[in-house]
N, C-alpha and C positions, 0 to 999 in steps of 0.2 A: 455515621455514614456507612452502615452495613459492612459486609465483608468484601465488598468489591474493590479490586485494585485496578489501577490504571495500567494498561499495556501499551507499549510504544511500538508502532510499526516501523520497520527499517527497510529501505530499498536494498535489493540484492540482484543487481543487473547481471552478475556473472554466475548467479545461482549456486553459490558456494557455501552459504550459511547452513548450519545444521537445523534440523527440525522441519516442521510443516511450513509450507509457503503457499502463496496464492498468486495467480497471474493477473496482471492488470496492465492495460494499455497505458503508456505514459502520456495521458491526455487528461487535463483538468476536468473535463466533462465526465469521463469514465470514473475518476476518483469521486466526484460529487455524487454520481449515481450509486456507486458502491456504498458510500457513506449513508445516503438517503435510504437505501434498501437494507442497511445493516448487514451487508454481505461479508465483511471481514470476520465477524464473530462466527458466522456459520462456516465459512471456508477454512478458518484456522482452528475451529473447534475450541473457542475460548468464550468465557463469559466476563462481563465487566465492561468498563469504559475503555474504548480503544482510541489512543492518541495517534492521529495520522499526520501530525505536524511535520515530522522529518520526511515522511513520504511525499507530502504535498510540496515541500520545498524542493525536493529532488525532481519532482515532475515539472514544477515551474522552471527550474534551471535547465532541464533537458529540453523543454519546449522552447525556451528562449534561445538556446544554443543551436538547436536543429532547424529552427525556422518553421517547423510544422509540428502539430500536436502528436501525431502517431504515424511514424514512418513504417514502411513494410518491414515486418519481422522485428519490430522494436518493442516486444513485450518485456516486461520487467517482473521479476519475482519479488514478492513481499516476503521478507524473511520472517523467521519465528519471532513473535512478539516478545519483548523483554520487559 
């Protein structure tokens, strides 16, 4: 299986994690679009498979809590992949 390693995306709502991040609306539709366009690899300058499971769960939870998918000023930073 080649030399590709799986990278995990982590939410960073307070923008405190070190390293490169990417901004994403906390909206499931935005996440799906970013995944379909393979935007995370380009934005984070990584190669390989990107696991967005933890990020998807965070977005689902924040959407359920807030009652709306993307409130004003509710951008989230995706922290450095681990």
